[in-house]
C-alpha positions in Angstrom: 0.0 7.4 12.7 -1.3 10.1 10.4 0.1 13.0 12.4 3.8 12.5 11.4 2.8 12.1 7.7 0.7 15.2 7.8 3.9 17.0 8.9 6.1 15.3 6.4 3.7 16.0 3.5 3.2 19.6 4.5 7.0 20.2 4.4 7.6 18.3 1.1 5.1 18.1 -1.7 6.9 15.2 -3.3 8.5 13.3 -0.4 8.7 10.0 -2.3 9.3 11.7 -5.6 7.1 12.4 -8.6 8.0 9.4 -10.7 5.8 6.3 -10.7 7.3 3.6 -8.6 8.9 0.5 -10.3 6.5 -1.6 -8.4 3.5 0.1 -9.8 4.9 -0.3 -13.3 5.3 -4.1 -12.7 1.8 -4.4 -11.3 0.2 -2.4 -14.1 1.4 -5.1 -16.6 -0.5 -7.7 -14.7 -3.5 -5.4 -14.3 -3.8 -5.2 -18.1 -3.1 -8.8 -18.6 -5.9 -9.8 -16.1 -8.2 -7.0 -17.3 -8.4 -5.2 -14.0 -10.9 -2.3 -14.1 -11.7 -1.2 -10.5 -8.6 -0.8 -8.3 -8.2 0.0 -4.6 -4.9 1.5 -3.4 -4.2 1.4 0.3 -2.0 4.2 1.6 -1.8 6.3 -1.5 0.5 9.0 0.0 1.0 11.9 -2.3 -0.4 10.0 -5.3 2.6 9.2 -7.6 1.2 5.7 -8.4 -2.4 6.6 -7.8 -2.3 9.2 -10.7 -0.4 6.8 -13.0 -3.1 4.2 -12.6 -5.9 6.7 -13.1 -4.4 8.1 -16.2 -3.9 4.7 -17.6 -7.5 3.5 -17.8 -8.2 2.2 -14.3 -11.1 3.2 -12.1 -9.0 4.1 -9.0 -10.2 4.2 -5.4 -7.5 5.4 -3.0 -7.3 5.9 0.7 -4.8 7.4 3.1 -4.7 8.3 6.8 -3.1 11.7 6.0 -5.5 14.6 5.2 -2.6 16.5 3.8 -1.7 13.7 1.4 -5.4 13.6 0.2 -5.5 17.3 -0.3 -2.2 17.2 -2.3 -3.7 14.6 -4.7 -6.9 16.6 -5.0 -4.8 19.6 -6.2 -2.8 17.6 -8.7 -5.9 15.8 -10.2 -7.8 19.1 -10.5 -4.9 20.6 -12.4 -4.6 17.5 -14.7 -8.4 17.0 -14.9 -8.1 13.4 -13.7 -11.0 11.5 -12.2 -10.6 9.2 -9.2 -12.1 8.4 -5.8 -10.2 9.7 -2.7 -10.9 9.2 0.9 -9.3 10.1 4.1 -9.5 6.9 6.2 -7.8 5.4 9.2 -7.1 1.8 8.0 -7.3 0.3 11.5 -11.1 0.2 10.8 -13.0 -1.9 8.3 -12.6 -0.8 4.8 -15.5 1.4 3.7 -16.4 -0.7 0.6 -18.8 -3.4 -0.2 -18.2 -7.1 -0.6 -16.4 -8.2 -3.9 -16.1 -4.6 -5.1 -12.7 -4.5 -6.5 -10.8 -6.4 -9.1 -7.4 -5.7 -7.5 -5.9 -4.2 -4.4 -2.6 -2.4 -4.6 -0.3 -1.1 -1.8 3.3 0.2 -1.8 5.0 0.1 1.6 1.6 0.8 3.3 1.9 -2.1 5.7 5.3 -0.7 7.0 3.3 1.6 9.3 3.3 0.7 13.0 0.6 -2.1 12.5 0.7 -4.8 15.2 -0.1 -8.4 14.3 -3.5 -8.1 15.9 -4.2 -5.0 13.5 -2.8 -6.6 10.4 -4.8 -9.9 10.6 -8.3 -8.2 10.3 -7.0 -5.8 7.7 -5.8 -8.7 5.5 -9.2 -10.4 6.1 -11.1 -7.3 5.1 -9.0 -6.9 2.0 -10.2 -10.4 1.0 -13.8 -9.3 1.6 -13.7 -6.4 -0.7 -12.0 -8.3 -3.5 -13.7 -10.3 -6.1 -13.0 -14.1 -6.3 -9.6 -14.5 -7.8 -9.0 -10.8 -7.4 -5.4 -9.7 -7.4 -3.7 -8.5 -4.1 -0.3 -7.0 -4.8 1.7 -5.2 -2.1 5.2 -4.3 -1.1 6.8 -4.2 2.4 10.2 -3.4 4.0 12.0 -6.7 4.4 14.3 -8.3 7.0 17.1 -7.7 4.5 16.7 -4.0 4.9 19.8 -2.3 6.4 17.7 -0.7 9.1 16.1 -4.0 10.3 16.7 -4.5 14.0 18.0 -1.0 14.3 16.6 1.9 16.4 14.3 1.4 19.3 12.2 -1.7 19.3 8.6 -0.7 20.1 6.8 -3.8 19.0 7.0 -7.1 17.1 9.2 -6.2 14.2 8.4 -2.5 14.7 11.3 -0.1 15.3 11.4 3.7 16.0 14.0 5.1 13.6 14.5 8.9 13.1 11.0 9.6 14.4 9.2 7.0 12.3 7.8 3.7 13.6 8.5 1.2 10.8 7.3 -2.4 10.5 9.5 -5.0 8.8 8.5 -8.4 7.5 10.0 -11.8 7.0 8.8 -14.1 4.3 7.3 -16.6 6.8 5.4 -13.8 8.4 3.9 -12.7 5.2 2.8 -16.2 4.3 1.2 -16.7 7.8 -0.9 -13.5 7.3 -2.1 -14.5 3.9 -2.4 -18.3 4.0 -6.1 -18.5 5.0 -7.4 -16.1 2.3 -4.9 -15.6 -0.4 -2.9 -17.8 -2.8 0.6 -16.5 -3.2 1.9 -16.5 -6.8 5.4 -15.2 -5.9 7.4 -13.1 -3.5 10.3 -11.2 -5.0 13.2 -9.3 -3.3 13.7 -5.7 -4.6 15.8 -2.7 -3.8 14.2 0.8 -4.1 16.8 3.3 -2.8 17.2 3.4 0.1 15.1 0.4 1.3 14.9 -3.4 0.6 11.5 -4.8 -0.1 9.5 -7.9 -0.6 7.1 -7.6 -3.5 4.2 -9.8 -2.9 1.8 -11.1 -5.7 -1.2 -13.1 -4.7 -4.8 -13.6 -5.4 -8.0 -14.2 -3.4 -8.8 -17.9 -3.0 
C-alpha cells in the first residue's frame, strides 16, 4: 500500500495541495470546544492538516505508511520550526501507543486505502483503545455517492482499482456497523471535496 504513495509523493511534493482541508477546519472548532490537547492523525500524507493542527496549539502525533510522506513533513517542520511527533507505520498492525493516550483521533480519507473488512475491524477497535473515555474520533471516507463508486476493477468488498489506485468506498450502514460496539456517532455529514464525495463522521468513544 505504501509503494504507490511513495512514488506519488516523490513526484509531487503537494499532491493534495498545500491548503488545510475544510474537514480539518471543521474538526478544529470542536477540538477547541472540547479542549483537545493530544491528537493522533492517521494517514497524515504530506502534512497539510498535520502542520495546521501543530501550529494551532495541539500536541500532534501523526503516522503514515509512506516513508516519503514522513520525510516531506520533516523537511517542512524543520523549515518552520514546528514540533510534532511523526512515525512511519503500517496501520495494519496495532497502533504503537498506550491505552487512553489521546484526546482525539483525526483522519482524512485514510480508510479509503485498500483495507478489507477484516483489517478495518481491529483498526477501529485499536483506535478505541488509544482514546480516552469520551475521546473524539473524527474521520472522512469516500462515499457510495462518489462518481467513481462501482467503477474500475472490483478487487474486494467495496474496493475498486481505478487508475492504478485501490480505493475503498463506504456506505452509511457499513460505517455504523464498524463503529457501533465502541463509538457513539454524533453525526454523519455528506460533503464534496473536488473531485470526491465524502462522508464526514463525527463520533466519540463510549
